N, C-alpha and C positions, 0 to 999 in steps of 0.2 A: 663562325660554327655556333649552333644552337643547343642549349641545354634543354633538354625534356625532362621535365618533371614526371615522376610516377607517381599515382595516389599512393599514400601510405596507408599501410593496415590499419584497420580500427583499434585503438585500444581495448584491453580489457574494461575499462570503465564505460567506454561507448558500447561495446558489445552488452553488457549486463544492462545498461540503461534501456537499449532496443528490446532486449528479452523483456523486461519488464512492462514496456510500453506495447508491447504486442497483447499482452494479458489483460490490458485494461479494457473496461466496457468503453462503449462509443461515449457514453455520457454518464456523468455522477448520478443522473436521475434514475438509472437503471439499478443503482444499490438499493435491493428490497429487504435486505437482513433485518433480524428484530432488534427492537429498541429495549426491551425487557427480557427477563428470565435467564435460561441458561442456554448457552449454545454448545453442542458437543461435535466437535470437527472429525471428519472422516479421516481415515489412515494415510490416505494418499497428500493429506495437507500436513498433517503432523504424524509421523510416523513412529516416534518413541516419546516418552514424556507425558505430559498433560495434554488431555483432549477436551476437557470439560471446563467451560469458562462462564461465570456470574457475570451479568452485564449491569448489576446495581453496584459492584465492587469496581473502583477506579483502576486499581491494579491489575484485576482481573481482564478487563474491558482492554486495556491498553496492551495487555499481553496477547489476547485474542487478535486485536487489529494489526498489532506487529506480525504476527505470525501468518495469519491469512495475505497480508499485503506481501509478505516475504516468499512464502511458498505457495500459495493459493494459485490456481489458474483462474481465467474469465469467470467461469460460473460459479467458483468458489466465492470470489469477490461480490458477485452480484447476490448470492444465495445468503451470506454471512456477515455483510457489510452494510451499516444503516447509514443512508446520506448525512441525516443529521447528527448522528453520534460522530460520524468521520469528520465532518465539518468543525465540530466543537471541540474534538480534542487534537485536531491537526496540528496545533501550533507545538504542544508538548510531544505529540507521536512522532513528528517530522525528525526530532532530535534523537530519536530511538532507532530509527531505522538506516539501512545504508543510504551513503551518498548517490549511489546510481538509482537507486528506487525512490529516493526523495526527489531528484533532479527530473526523472520521468513523470512522476505525478505533477510535479508542479508546472512543468513544462506544458503537458497536456492538458491539464484542469487548472487555470488560473484563478479559479474561484475558491481555491482552497487557501485559506490565510497563514500566511508566512511569518506572521510577527506574533512575538511573544504576548504581546497585549491583550489578545483573544485569550478568555479564561477557558480551559477546558473542562469538560462536563464530568 
């Protein structure tokens, strides 16, 4: 008698990781957000609390990137995230976001530095 195995249902972690992956642009090169100035996020990204972020302040910039990565849709990532800033601050930023989001980003974009030796901008 053979035992047939049925595929197991995806875990919550796997479902979240897939949701994040679907929102990413095809390439990091698509990220065309500003590198300086102030960014004002729309309500569909941040529906309560702080909506304005100064890119010259480290904490403000990290908070902006954390919010956009977690809550933004594909076009929001393209519009509000800057490729050079994302790469420069990724080693620190990756510790501030959820594991499913971090894993999805790093699996999709291996060019993001995962080690703490890289200095955040």
